[in-house]
Backbone as XML, in Angstrom:
<?xml version="1.0"?>
<chain id="A" units="angstrom">
  <residue number="1" name="UNK">
    <atom name="N" x="0.853" y="-1.162" z="0.000"/>
    <atom name="CA" x="0.000" y="0.000" z="0.000"/>
    <atom name="C" x="0.905" y="1.233" z="0.000"/>
  </residue>
  <residue number="2" name="UNK">
    <atom name="N" x="0.648" y="2.175" z="-0.927"/>
    <atom name="CA" x="1.509" y="3.355" z="-0.966"/>
    <atom name="C" x="1.071" y="4.370" z="0.099"/>
  </residue>
  <residue number="3" name="UNK">
    <atom name="N" x="1.889" y="5.399" z="0.280"/>
    <atom name="CA" x="1.659" y="6.358" z="1.362"/>
    <atom name="C" x="0.370" y="7.153" z="1.195"/>
  </residue>
  <residue number="4" name="UNK">
    <atom name="N" x="-0.126" y="7.314" z="-0.024"/>
    <atom name="CA" x="-1.324" y="8.116" z="-0.269"/>
    <atom name="C" x="-2.615" y="7.325" z="-0.114"/>
  </residue>
  <residue number="5" name="UNK">
    <atom name="N" x="-2.513" y="6.037" z="0.077"/>
    <atom name="CA" x="-3.699" y="5.200" z="0.210"/>
    <atom name="C" x="-3.990" y="4.983" z="1.686"/>
  </residue>
  <residue number="6" name="UNK">
    <atom name="N" x="-5.239" y="5.296" z="2.071"/>
    <atom name="CA" x="-5.639" y="5.083" z="3.460"/>
    <atom name="C" x="-6.515" y="3.852" z="3.529"/>
  </residue>
  <residue number="7" name="UNK">
    <atom name="N" x="-6.289" y="3.069" z="4.544"/>
    <atom name="CA" x="-7.106" y="1.882" z="4.741"/>
    <atom name="C" x="-8.372" y="2.308" z="5.490"/>
  </residue>
  <residue number="8" name="UNK">
    <atom name="N" x="-9.536" y="1.973" z="4.929"/>
    <atom name="CA" x="-10.803" y="2.312" z="5.549"/>
    <atom name="C" x="-11.144" y="1.267" z="6.597"/>
  </residue>
  <residue number="9" name="UNK">
    <atom name="N" x="-11.290" y="1.705" z="7.827"/>
    <atom name="CA" x="-11.657" y="0.772" z="8.893"/>
    <atom name="C" x="-13.161" y="0.581" z="8.865"/>
  </residue>
  <residue number="10" name="UNK">
    <atom name="N" x="-13.582" y="-0.637" z="9.095"/>
    <atom name="CA" x="-14.998" y="-0.955" z="9.081"/>
    <atom name="C" x="-15.548" y="-0.862" z="10.498"/>
  </residue>
  <residue number="11" name="UNK">
    <atom name="N" x="-16.843" y="-0.673" z="10.577"/>
    <atom name="CA" x="-17.518" y="-0.591" z="11.869"/>
    <atom name="C" x="-18.062" y="-1.943" z="12.283"/>
  </residue>
  <residue number="12" name="UNK">
    <atom name="N" x="-18.446" y="-2.011" z="13.536"/>
    <atom name="CA" x="-18.993" y="-3.251" z="14.067"/>
    <atom name="C" x="-20.170" y="-2.914" z="14.975"/>
  </residue>
  <residue number="13" name="UNK">
    <atom name="N" x="-21.206" y="-3.739" z="14.902"/>
    <atom name="CA" x="-22.313" y="-3.630" z="15.839"/>
    <atom name="C" x="-22.164" y="-4.760" z="16.839"/>
  </residue>
  <residue number="14" name="UNK">
    <atom name="N" x="-22.086" y="-4.398" z="18.108"/>
    <atom name="CA" x="-21.997" y="-5.384" z="19.179"/>
    <atom name="C" x="-23.146" y="-5.075" z="20.121"/>
  </residue>
  <residue number="15" name="UNK">
    <atom name="N" x="-24.126" y="-5.963" z="20.155"/>
    <atom name="CA" x="-25.304" y="-5.771" z="20.991"/>
    <atom name="C" x="-25.341" y="-6.871" z="22.043"/>
  </residue>
  <residue number="16" name="UNK">
    <atom name="N" x="-25.325" y="-6.452" z="23.299"/>
    <atom name="CA" x="-25.347" y="-7.420" z="24.388"/>
    <atom name="C" x="-26.554" y="-7.113" z="25.269"/>
  </residue>
  <residue number="17" name="UNK">
    <atom name="N" x="-27.424" y="-8.097" z="25.415"/>
    <atom name="CA" x="-28.629" y="-7.940" z="26.224"/>
    <atom name="C" x="-28.543" y="-8.840" z="27.444"/>
  </residue>
  <residue number="18" name="UNK">
    <atom name="N" x="-28.887" y="-8.278" z="28.583"/>
    <atom name="CA" x="-28.917" y="-9.049" z="29.821"/>
    <atom name="C" x="-30.373" y="-9.281" z="30.197"/>
  </residue>
  <residue number="19" name="UNK">
    <atom name="N" x="-30.673" y="-10.428" z="30.784"/>
    <atom name="CA" x="-32.054" y="-10.723" z="31.148"/>
    <atom name="C" x="-32.108" y="-11.703" z="32.307"/>
  </residue>
  <residue number="20" name="UNK">
    <atom name="N" x="-33.330" y="-11.968" z="32.726"/>
    <atom name="CA" x="-33.548" y="-13.061" z="33.658"/>
    <atom name="C" x="-33.155" y="-14.331" z="32.921"/>
  </residue>
  <residue number="21" name="UNK">
    <atom name="N" x="-33.090" y="-15.410" z="33.592"/>
    <atom name="CA" x="-32.632" y="-16.659" z="32.970"/>
    <atom name="C" x="-33.525" y="-17.067" z="31.799"/>
  </residue>
  <residue number="22" name="UNK">
    <atom name="N" x="-32.890" y="-17.310" z="30.664"/>
    <atom name="CA" x="-33.582" y="-17.760" z="29.453"/>
    <atom name="C" x="-33.399" y="-19.271" z="29.365"/>
  </residue>
  <residue number="23" name="UNK">
    <atom name="N" x="-34.494" y="-20.021" z="29.300"/>
    <atom name="CA" x="-34.355" y="-21.476" z="29.182"/>
    <atom name="C" x="-33.536" y="-21.852" z="27.946"/>
  </residue>
  <residue number="24" name="UNK">
    <atom name="N" x="-32.719" y="-22.858" z="28.067"/>
    <atom name="CA" x="-31.857" y="-23.310" z="26.975"/>
    <atom name="C" x="-32.677" y="-23.577" z="25.718"/>
  </residue>
  <residue number="25" name="UNK">
    <atom name="N" x="-33.867" y="-24.127" z="25.886"/>
    <atom name="CA" x="-34.700" y="-24.472" z="24.736"/>
    <atom name="C" x="-35.134" y="-23.243" z="23.939"/>
  </residue>
  <residue number="26" name="UNK">
    <atom name="N" x="-35.127" y="-22.053" z="24.537"/>
    <atom name="CA" x="-35.545" y="-20.827" z="23.852"/>
    <atom name="C" x="-34.372" y="-20.004" z="23.318"/>
  </residue>
  <residue number="27" name="UNK">
    <atom name="N" x="-33.179" y="-20.228" z="23.837"/>
    <atom name="CA" x="-32.036" y="-19.383" z="23.497"/>
    <atom name="C" x="-31.755" y="-19.339" z="21.998"/>
  </residue>
  <residue number="28" name="UNK">
    <atom name="N" x="-31.732" y="-20.479" z="21.356"/>
    <atom name="CA" x="-31.397" y="-20.519" z="19.928"/>
    <atom name="C" x="-32.418" y="-19.747" z="19.098"/>
  </residue>
  <residue number="29" name="UNK">
    <atom name="N" x="-33.712" y="-19.949" z="19.366"/>
    <atom name="CA" x="-34.745" y="-19.241" z="18.608"/>
    <atom name="C" x="-34.680" y="-17.736" z="18.815"/>
  </residue>
  <residue number="30" name="UNK">
    <atom name="N" x="-34.469" y="-17.314" z="20.050"/>
    <atom name="CA" x="-34.372" y="-15.886" z="20.337"/>
    <atom name="C" x="-33.191" y="-15.277" z="19.602"/>
  </residue>
  <residue number="31" name="UNK">
    <atom name="N" x="-32.047" y="-15.946" z="19.674"/>
    <atom name="CA" x="-30.840" y="-15.467" z="18.972"/>
    <atom name="C" x="-31.100" y="-15.348" z="17.479"/>
  </residue>
  <residue number="32" name="UNK">
    <atom name="N" x="-31.623" y="-16.416" z="16.894"/>
    <atom name="CA" x="-31.852" y="-16.433" z="15.443"/>
    <atom name="C" x="-32.850" y="-15.366" z="15.015"/>
  </residue>
  <residue number="33" name="UNK">
    <atom name="N" x="-33.932" y="-15.205" z="15.777"/>
    <atom name="CA" x="-34.937" y="-14.191" z="15.426"/>
    <atom name="C" x="-34.368" y="-12.780" z="15.516"/>
  </residue>
  <residue number="34" name="UNK">
    <atom name="N" x="-33.587" y="-12.498" z="16.554"/>
    <atom name="CA" x="-32.993" y="-11.179" z="16.704"/>
    <atom name="C" x="-32.014" y="-10.893" z="15.566"/>
  </residue>
  <residue number="35" name="UNK">
    <atom name="N" x="-31.175" y="-11.853" z="15.238"/>
    <atom name="CA" x="-30.216" y="-11.686" z="14.142"/>
    <atom name="C" x="-30.961" y="-11.422" z="12.830"/>
  </residue>
  <residue number="36" name="UNK">
    <atom name="N" x="-32.020" y="-12.188" z="12.562"/>
    <atom name="CA" x="-32.775" y="-12.013" z="11.320"/>
    <atom name="C" x="-33.456" y="-10.645" z="11.257"/>
  </residue>
  <residue number="37" name="UNK">
    <atom name="N" x="-33.977" y="-10.164" z="12.378"/>
    <atom name="CA" x="-34.617" y="-8.843" z="12.392"/>
    <atom name="C" x="-33.602" y="-7.726" z="12.145"/>
  </residue>
  <residue number="38" name="UNK">
    <atom name="N" x="-32.449" y="-7.806" z="12.783"/>
    <atom name="CA" x="-31.411" y="-6.796" z="12.561"/>
    <atom name="C" x="-30.908" y="-6.871" z="11.128"/>
  </residue>
  <residue number="39" name="UNK">
    <atom name="N" x="-30.693" y="-8.075" z="10.636"/>
    <atom name="CA" x="-30.240" y="-8.265" z="9.255"/>
    <atom name="C" x="-31.238" y="-7.658" z="8.275"/>
  </residue>
  <residue number="40" name="UNK">
    <atom name="N" x="-32.523" y="-7.868" z="8.524"/>
    <atom name="CA" x="-33.565" y="-7.326" z="7.650"/>
    <atom name="C" x="-33.528" y="-5.796" z="7.645"/>
  </residue>
  <residue number="41" name="UNK">
    <atom name="N" x="-33.373" y="-5.187" z="8.819"/>
    <atom name="CA" x="-33.288" y="-3.725" z="8.897"/>
    <atom name="C" x="-32.080" y="-3.233" z="8.099"/>
  </residue>
  <residue number="42" name="UNK">
    <atom name="N" x="-30.924" y="-3.875" z="8.284"/>
    <atom name="CA" x="-29.729" y="-3.476" z="7.541"/>
    <atom name="C" x="-29.955" y="-3.596" z="6.034"/>
  </residue>
  <residue number="43" name="UNK">
    <atom name="N" x="-30.547" y="-4.690" z="5.604"/>
    <atom name="CA" x="-30.793" y="-4.889" z="4.171"/>
    <atom name="C" x="-31.800" y="-3.869" z="3.643"/>
  </residue>
  <residue number="44" name="UNK">
    <atom name="N" x="-32.858" y="-3.590" z="4.414"/>
    <atom name="CA" x="-33.852" y="-2.589" z="3.997"/>
    <atom name="C" x="-33.230" y="-1.212" z="3.856"/>
  </residue>
  <residue number="45" name="UNK">
    <atom name="N" x="-32.254" y="-0.916" z="4.710"/>
    <atom name="CA" x="-31.595" y="0.398" z="4.701"/>
    <atom name="C" x="-30.318" y="0.397" z="3.859"/>
  </residue>
  <residue number="46" name="UNK">
    <atom name="N" x="-30.063" y="-0.712" z="3.148"/>
    <atom name="CA" x="-28.869" y="-0.854" z="2.298"/>
    <atom name="C" x="-27.572" y="-0.688" z="3.082"/>
  </residue>
  <residue number="47" name="UNK">
    <atom name="N" x="-27.548" y="-1.210" z="4.298"/>
    <atom name="CA" x="-26.337" y="-1.199" z="5.109"/>
    <atom name="C" x="-25.663" y="-2.553" z="4.910"/>
  </residue>
  <residue number="48" name="UNK">
    <atom name="N" x="-24.478" y="-2.509" z="4.334"/>
    <atom name="CA" x="-23.776" y="-3.755" z="4.011"/>
    <atom name="C" x="-22.933" y="-4.224" z="5.189"/>
  </residue>
  <residue number="49" name="UNK">
    <atom name="N" x="-22.796" y="-5.528" z="5.295"/>
    <atom name="CA" x="-21.975" y="-6.143" z="6.337"/>
    <atom name="C" x="-21.374" y="-7.404" z="5.740"/>
  </residue>
  <residue number="50" name="UNK">
    <atom name="N" x="-20.303" y="-7.886" z="6.361"/>
    <atom name="CA" x="-19.637" y="-9.074" z="5.815"/>
    <atom name="C" x="-19.935" y="-10.324" z="6.618"/>
  </residue>
  <residue number="51" name="UNK">
    <atom name="N" x="-20.097" y="-10.179" z="7.923"/>
    <atom name="CA" x="-20.242" y="-11.358" z="8.769"/>
    <atom name="C" x="-21.115" y="-11.007" z="9.964"/>
  </residue>
  <residue number="52" name="UNK">
    <atom name="N" x="-21.880" y="-11.972" z="10.421"/>
    <atom name="CA" x="-22.666" y="-11.783" z="11.629"/>
    <atom name="C" x="-22.776" y="-13.103" z="12.375"/>
  </residue>
  <residue number="53" name="UNK">
    <atom name="N" x="-22.964" y="-13.006" z="13.685"/>
    <atom name="CA" x="-23.156" y="-14.201" z="14.493"/>
    <atom name="C" x="-23.814" y="-13.803" z="15.807"/>
  </residue>
  <residue number="54" name="UNK">
    <atom name="N" x="-24.269" y="-14.801" z="16.540"/>
    <atom name="CA" x="-24.872" y="-14.546" z="17.845"/>
    <atom name="C" x="-24.447" y="-15.626" z="18.823"/>
  </residue>
  <residue number="55" name="UNK">
    <atom name="N" x="-24.462" y="-15.261" z="20.077"/>
    <atom name="CA" x="-24.101" y="-16.173" z="21.165"/>
    <atom name="C" x="-25.094" y="-15.964" z="22.295"/>
  </residue>
  <residue number="56" name="UNK">
    <atom name="N" x="-25.212" y="-16.969" z="23.158"/>
    <atom name="CA" x="-26.081" y="-16.767" z="24.310"/>
    <atom name="C" x="-25.635" y="-17.608" z="25.497"/>
  </residue>
  <residue number="57" name="UNK">
    <atom name="N" x="-25.999" y="-17.114" z="26.655"/>
    <atom name="CA" x="-25.863" y="-17.841" z="27.911"/>
    <atom name="C" x="-27.235" y="-17.726" z="28.563"/>
  </residue>
  <residue number="58" name="UNK">
    <atom name="N" x="-27.454" y="-18.379" z="29.682"/>
    <atom name="CA" x="-28.773" y="-18.267" z="30.306"/>
    <atom name="C" x="-29.193" y="-16.829" z="30.648"/>
  </residue>
  <residue number="59" name="UNK">
    <atom name="N" x="-28.244" y="-15.923" z="30.884"/>
    <atom name="CA" x="-28.582" y="-14.547" z="31.252"/>
    <atom name="C" x="-28.114" y="-13.495" z="30.250"/>
  </residue>
  <residue number="60" name="UNK">
    <atom name="N" x="-27.620" y="-13.924" z="29.118"/>
    <atom name="CA" x="-27.004" y="-12.982" z="28.196"/>
    <atom name="C" x="-27.246" y="-13.401" z="26.754"/>
  </residue>
  <residue number="61" name="UNK">
    <atom name="N" x="-27.489" y="-12.403" z="25.919"/>
    <atom name="CA" x="-27.665" y="-12.634" z="24.483"/>
    <atom name="C" x="-26.768" y="-11.634" z="23.761"/>
  </residue>
  <residue number="62" name="UNK">
    <atom name="N" x="-25.923" y="-12.117" z="22.866"/>
    <atom name="CA" x="-24.981" y="-11.259" z="22.150"/>
    <atom name="C" x="-25.193" y="-11.431" z="20.649"/>
  </residue>
  <residue number="63" name="UNK">
    <atom name="N" x="-25.271" y="-10.296" z="19.950"/>
    <atom name="CA" x="-25.365" y="-10.302" z="18.494"/>
    <atom name="C" x="-24.249" y="-9.401" z="17.976"/>
  </residue>
  <residue number="64" name="UNK">
    <atom name="N" x="-23.520" y="-9.892" z="16.977"/>
    <atom name="CA" x="-22.413" y="-9.124" z="16.409"/>
    <atom name="C" x="-22.544" y="-9.102" z="14.888"/>
  </residue>
  <residue number="65" name="UNK">
    <atom name="N" x="-22.461" y="-7.902" z="14.321"/>
    <atom name="CA" x="-22.382" y="-7.725" z="12.868"/>
    <atom name="C" x="-21.047" y="-7.052" z="12.610"/>
  </residue>
  <residue number="66" name="UNK">
    <atom name="N" x="-20.221" y="-7.689" z="11.771"/>
    <atom name="CA" x="-18.876" y="-7.174" z="11.527"/>
    <atom name="C" x="-18.755" y="-6.572" z="10.134"/>
  </residue>
  <residue number="67" name="UNK">
    <atom name="N" x="-17.801" y="-5.677" z="10.016"/>
    <atom name="CA" x="-17.470" y="-5.027" z="8.749"/>
    <atom name="C" x="-18.666" y="-4.319" z="8.129"/>
  </residue>
  <residue number="68" name="UNK">
    <atom name="N" x="-19.326" y="-3.507" z="8.951"/>
    <atom name="CA" x="-20.422" y="-2.670" z="8.458"/>
    <atom name="C" x="-19.831" y="-1.495" z="7.686"/>
  </residue>
  <residue number="69" name="UNK">
    <atom name="N" x="-20.559" y="-1.023" z="6.695"/>
    <atom name="CA" x="-20.128" y="0.171" z="5.977"/>
    <atom name="C" x="-20.012" y="1.344" z="6.938"/>
  </residue>
  <residue number="70" name="UNK">
    <atom name="N" x="-18.961" y="2.136" z="6.792"/>
    <atom name="CA" x="-18.781" y="3.327" z="7.632"/>
    <atom name="C" x="-19.783" y="4.411" z="7.253"/>
  </residue>
  <residue number="71" name="UNK">
    <atom name="N" x="-20.098" y="4.484" z="5.967"/>
    <atom name="CA" x="-21.044" y="5.483" z="5.483"/>
    <atom name="C" x="-22.189" y="4.771" z="4.789"/>
  </residue>
  <residue number="72" name="UNK">
    <atom name="N" x="-23.375" y="5.309" z="4.970"/>
    <atom name="CA" x="-24.565" y="4.718" z="4.370"/>
    <atom name="C" x="-25.235" y="5.777" z="3.511"/>
  </residue>
  <residue number="73" name="UNK">
    <atom name="N" x="-25.560" y="5.423" z="2.302"/>
    <atom name="CA" x="-26.293" y="6.337" z="1.428"/>
    <atom name="C" x="-27.773" y="6.156" z="1.711"/>
  </residue>
  <residue number="74" name="UNK">
    <atom name="N" x="-28.434" y="7.254" z="2.015"/>
    <atom name="CA" x="-29.856" y="7.207" z="2.307"/>
    <atom name="C" x="-30.609" y="7.478" z="1.013"/>
  </residue>
  <residue number="75" name="UNK">
    <atom name="N" x="-31.463" y="6.530" z="0.668"/>
    <atom name="CA" x="-32.253" y="6.665" z="-0.550"/>
    <atom name="C" x="-33.438" y="7.573" z="-0.275"/>
  </residue>
  <residue number="76" name="UNK">
    <atom name="N" x="-33.716" y="8.443" z="-1.214"/>
    <atom name="CA" x="-34.921" y="9.256" z="-1.083"/>
    <atom name="C" x="-35.834" y="8.920" z="-2.251"/>
  </residue>
  <residue number="77" name="UNK">
    <atom name="N" x="-37.089" y="9.145" z="-2.041"/>
    <atom name="CA" x="-38.069" y="8.794" z="-3.051"/>
    <atom name="C" x="-39.103" y="9.909" z="-3.097"/>
  </residue>
  <residue number="78" name="UNK">
    <atom name="N" x="-39.396" y="10.395" z="-4.281"/>
    <atom name="CA" x="-40.418" y="11.424" z="-4.435"/>
    <atom name="C" x="-41.692" y="10.753" z="-4.910"/>
  </residue>
  <residue number="79" name="UNK">
    <atom name="N" x="-42.755" y="11.008" z="-4.185"/>
    <atom name="CA" x="-44.055" y="10.437" z="-4.530"/>
    <atom name="C" x="-44.988" y="11.607" z="-4.806"/>
  </residue>
  <residue number="80" name="UNK">
    <atom name="N" x="-45.525" y="11.663" z="-5.996"/>
    <atom name="CA" x="-46.438" y="12.753" z="-6.345"/>
    <atom name="C" x="-47.848" y="12.339" z="-5.977"/>
  </residue>
  <residue number="81" name="UNK">
    <atom name="N" x="-48.540" y="13.247" z="-5.352"/>
    <atom name="CA" x="-49.909" y="12.983" z="-4.941"/>
    <atom name="C" x="-50.795" y="14.151" z="-5.319"/>
  </residue>
  <residue number="82" name="UNK">
    <atom name="N" x="-51.993" y="14.159" z="-4.779"/>
    <atom name="CA" x="-52.931" y="15.238" z="-5.103"/>
    <atom name="C" x="-52.454" y="16.571" z="-4.524"/>
  </residue>
  <residue number="83" name="UNK">
    <atom name="N" x="-52.954" y="17.637" z="-5.082"/>
    <atom name="CA" x="-52.639" y="18.976" z="-4.599"/>
    <atom name="C" x="-53.133" y="19.114" z="-3.159"/>
  </residue>
  <residue number="84" name="UNK">
    <atom name="N" x="-52.433" y="19.913" z="-2.384"/>
    <atom name="CA" x="-52.857" y="20.121" z="-0.998"/>
    <atom name="C" x="-54.199" y="20.835" z="-0.916"/>
  </residue>
  <residue number="85" name="UNK">
    <atom name="N" x="-54.645" y="21.413" z="-2.037"/>
    <atom name="CA" x="-55.960" y="22.075" z="-2.049"/>
    <atom name="C" x="-57.058" y="21.112" z="-2.506"/>
  </residue>
  <residue number="86" name="UNK">
    <atom name="N" x="-56.710" y="19.840" z="-2.732"/>
    <atom name="CA" x="-57.696" y="18.834" z="-3.129"/>
    <atom name="C" x="-58.657" y="18.552" z="-1.980"/>
  </residue>
  <residue number="87" name="UNK">
    <atom name="N" x="-59.803" y="17.927" z="-2.292"/>
    <atom name="CA" x="-60.746" y="17.574" z="-1.219"/>
    <atom name="C" x="-60.072" y="16.682" z="-0.168"/>
  </residue>
  <residue number="88" name="UNK">
    <atom name="N" x="-60.499" y="16.831" z="1.066"/>
    <atom name="CA" x="-59.935" y="16.087" z="2.193"/>
    <atom name="C" x="-59.934" y="14.592" z="1.926"/>
  </residue>
  <residue number="89" name="UNK">
    <atom name="N" x="-61.014" y="14.065" z="1.331"/>
    <atom name="CA" x="-61.099" y="12.620" z="1.067"/>
    <atom name="C" x="-59.969" y="12.161" z="0.143"/>
  </residue>
  <residue number="90" name="UNK">
    <atom name="N" x="-59.643" y="12.965" z="-0.861"/>
    <atom name="CA" x="-58.571" y="12.612" z="-1.798"/>
    <atom name="C" x="-57.226" y="12.607" z="-1.081"/>
  </residue>
  <residue number="91" name="UNK">
    <atom name="N" x="-56.995" y="13.616" z="-0.248"/>
    <atom name="CA" x="-55.741" y="13.682" z="0.498"/>
    <atom name="C" x="-55.608" y="12.511" z="1.465"/>
  </residue>
  <residue number="92" name="UNK">
    <atom name="N" x="-56.682" y="12.219" z="2.210"/>
    <atom name="CA" x="-56.628" y="11.120" z="3.175"/>
    <atom name="C" x="-56.466" y="9.772" z="2.476"/>
  </residue>
  <residue number="93" name="UNK">
    <atom name="N" x="-57.090" y="9.598" z="1.311"/>
    <atom name="CA" x="-56.934" y="8.359" z="0.545"/>
    <atom name="C" x="-55.498" y="8.173" z="0.086"/>
  </residue>
  <residue number="94" name="UNK">
    <atom name="N" x="-54.888" y="9.258" z="-0.385"/>
    <atom name="CA" x="-53.487" y="9.193" z="-0.812"/>
    <atom name="C" x="-52.582" y="8.853" z="0.364"/>
  </residue>
  <residue number="95" name="UNK">
    <atom name="N" x="-52.789" y="9.533" z="1.492"/>
    <atom name="CA" x="-51.966" y="9.275" z="2.678"/>
    <atom name="C" x="-52.077" y="7.818" z="3.111"/>
  </residue>
  <residue number="96" name="UNK">
    <atom name="N" x="-53.298" y="7.303" z="3.124"/>
    <atom name="CA" x="-53.517" y="5.915" z="3.535"/>
    <atom name="C" x="-52.838" y="4.956" z="2.563"/>
  </residue>
  <residue number="97" name="UNK">
    <atom name="N" x="-52.932" y="5.223" z="1.268"/>
    <atom name="CA" x="-52.320" y="4.327" z="0.276"/>
    <atom name="C" x="-50.798" y="4.302" z="0.377"/>
  </residue>
  <residue number="98" name="UNK">
    <atom name="N" x="-50.214" y="5.379" z="0.893"/>
    <atom name="CA" x="-48.755" y="5.465" z="1.038"/>
    <atom name="C" x="-48.286" y="5.150" z="2.459"/>
  </residue>
  <residue number="99" name="UNK">
    <atom name="N" x="-49.212" y="4.753" z="3.324"/>
    <atom name="CA" x="-48.909" y="4.461" z="4.734"/>
    <atom name="C" x="-48.248" y="5.663" z="5.403"/>
  </residue>
  <residue number="100" name="UNK">
    <atom name="N" x="-48.812" y="6.834" z="5.158"/>
    <atom name="CA" x="-48.328" y="8.079" z="5.741"/>
    <atom name="C" x="-49.368" y="8.540" z="6.746"/>
  </residue>
  <residue number="101" name="UNK">
    <atom name="N" x="-48.911" y="8.935" z="7.936"/>
    <atom name="CA" x="-49.847" y="9.403" z="8.959"/>
    <atom name="C" x="-49.747" y="10.910" z="9.092"/>
  </residue>
  <residue number="102" name="UNK">
    <atom name="N" x="-50.880" y="11.531" z="9.299"/>
    <atom name="CA" x="-50.930" y="12.977" z="9.457"/>
    <atom name="C" x="-50.536" y="13.324" z="10.882"/>
  </residue>
  <residue number="103" name="UNK">
    <atom name="N" x="-49.607" y="14.261" z="11.026"/>
    <atom name="CA" x="-49.176" y="14.696" z="12.352"/>
    <atom name="C" x="-50.251" y="15.600" z="12.950"/>
  </residue>
  <residue number="104" name="UNK">
    <atom name="N" x="-50.315" y="15.674" z="14.279"/>
    <atom name="CA" x="-51.280" y="16.586" z="14.912"/>
    <atom name="C" x="-51.070" y="18.010" z="14.421"/>
  </residue>
  <residue number="105" name="UNK">
    <atom name="N" x="-52.135" y="18.781" z="14.423"/>
    <atom name="CA" x="-52.098" y="20.160" z="13.918"/>
    <atom name="C" x="-51.033" y="20.978" z="14.632"/>
  </residue>
  <residue number="106" name="UNK">
    <atom name="N" x="-50.272" y="21.720" z="13.839"/>
    <atom name="CA" x="-49.268" y="22.608" z="14.416"/>
    <atom name="C" x="-49.640" y="24.030" z="14.037"/>
  </residue>
  <residue number="107" name="UNK">
    <atom name="N" x="-49.135" y="25.029" z="14.754"/>
    <atom name="CA" x="-49.480" y="26.416" z="14.444"/>
    <atom name="C" x="-48.945" y="26.878" z="13.090"/>
  </residue>
  <residue number="108" name="UNK">
    <atom name="N" x="-48.018" y="26.141" z="12.511"/>
    <atom name="CA" x="-47.434" y="26.500" z="11.222"/>
    <atom name="C" x="-48.454" y="26.285" z="10.110"/>
  </residue>
  <residue number="109" name="UNK">
    <atom name="N" x="-48.505" y="27.160" z="9.105"/>
    <atom name="CA" x="-49.473" y="26.993" z="8.010"/>
    <atom name="C" x="-49.106" y="25.858" z="7.048"/>
  </residue>
  <residue number="110" name="UNK">
    <atom name="N" x="-47.923" y="25.272" z="7.197"/>
    <atom name="CA" x="-47.533" y="24.202" z="6.290"/>
    <atom name="C" x="-48.082" y="22.867" z="6.767"/>
  </residue>
  <residue number="111" name="UNK">
    <atom name="N" x="-48.272" y="21.949" z="5.829"/>
    <atom name="CA" x="-48.721" y="20.611" z="6.176"/>
    <atom name="C" x="-47.511" y="19.781" z="6.566"/>
  </residue>
  <residue number="112" name="UNK">
    <atom name="N" x="-47.641" y="18.962" z="7.574"/>
    <atom name="CA" x="-46.520" y="18.095" z="7.933"/>
    <atom name="C" x="-47.026" y="16.672" z="8.092"/>
  </residue>
  <residue number="113" name="UNK">
    <atom name="N" x="-46.284" y="15.747" z="7.508"/>
    <atom name="CA" x="-46.656" y="14.342" z="7.524"/>
    <atom name="C" x="-45.445" y="13.513" z="7.876"/>
  </residue>
  <residue number="114" name="UNK">
    <atom name="N" x="-45.698" y="12.337" z="8.400"/>
    <atom name="CA" x="-44.589" y="11.417" z="8.645"/>
    <atom name="C" x="-44.899" y="10.113" z="7.948"/>
  </residue>
  <residue number="115" name="UNK">
    <atom name="N" x="-43.873" y="9.502" z="7.412"/>
    <atom name="CA" x="-44.017" y="8.246" z="6.688"/>
    <atom name="C" x="-43.529" y="7.131" z="7.587"/>
  </residue>
  <residue number="116" name="UNK">
    <atom name="N" x="-44.363" y="6.132" z="7.791"/>
    <atom name="CA" x="-43.943" y="5.028" z="8.646"/>
    <atom name="C" x="-43.909" y="3.741" z="7.828"/>
  </residue>
  <residue number="117" name="UNK">
    <atom name="N" x="-42.837" y="2.994" z="8.018"/>
    <atom name="CA" x="-42.710" y="1.700" z="7.360"/>
    <atom name="C" x="-43.278" y="0.661" z="8.299"/>
  </residue>
  <residue number="118" name="UNK">
    <atom name="N" x="-44.250" y="-0.053" z="7.817"/>
    <atom name="CA" x="-44.817" y="-1.126" z="8.624"/>
    <atom name="C" x="-44.484" y="-2.436" z="7.963"/>
  </residue>
  <residue number="119" name="UNK">
    <atom name="N" x="-43.972" y="-3.353" z="8.743"/>
    <atom name="CA" x="-43.615" y="-4.675" z="8.234"/>
    <atom name="C" x="-44.621" y="-5.676" z="8.744"/>
  </residue>
  <residue number="120" name="UNK">
    <atom name="N" x="-45.136" y="-6.491" z="7.858"/>
    <atom name="CA" x="-46.032" y="-7.547" z="8.323"/>
    <atom name="C" x="-45.246" y="-8.807" z="8.545"/>
  </residue>
  <residue number="121" name="UNK">
    <atom name="N" x="-45.624" y="-9.510" z="9.550"/>
    <atom name="CA" x="-44.916" y="-10.743" z="9.899"/>
    <atom name="C" x="-45.733" y="-11.930" z="9.537"/>
  </residue>
</chain>
């Protein structure tokens, strides 16, 4: 490696949970489900990783994801909908179809909405 090349260090997620005693028969399923849920979130958010694993003891659950990207590109998406001056029914139908919830009224004259991702299991 020449002097002008910098080695990019990768990040790691180390999650350790403590609990009351977990029966041995449940430990494997809990570990696997937690790893799969975290993996799904990373994949949904386009966060790359090279290796992951989990460990458990009766009082401890550990999940590790190694070599995570240091920087993540956040995807944005523009969705065109009805004009804000459209009838309320049209606006509410659009919001519902996009799984967007209307925030409580604020004193500002602008409309504010939040988009929530709901995953079905």
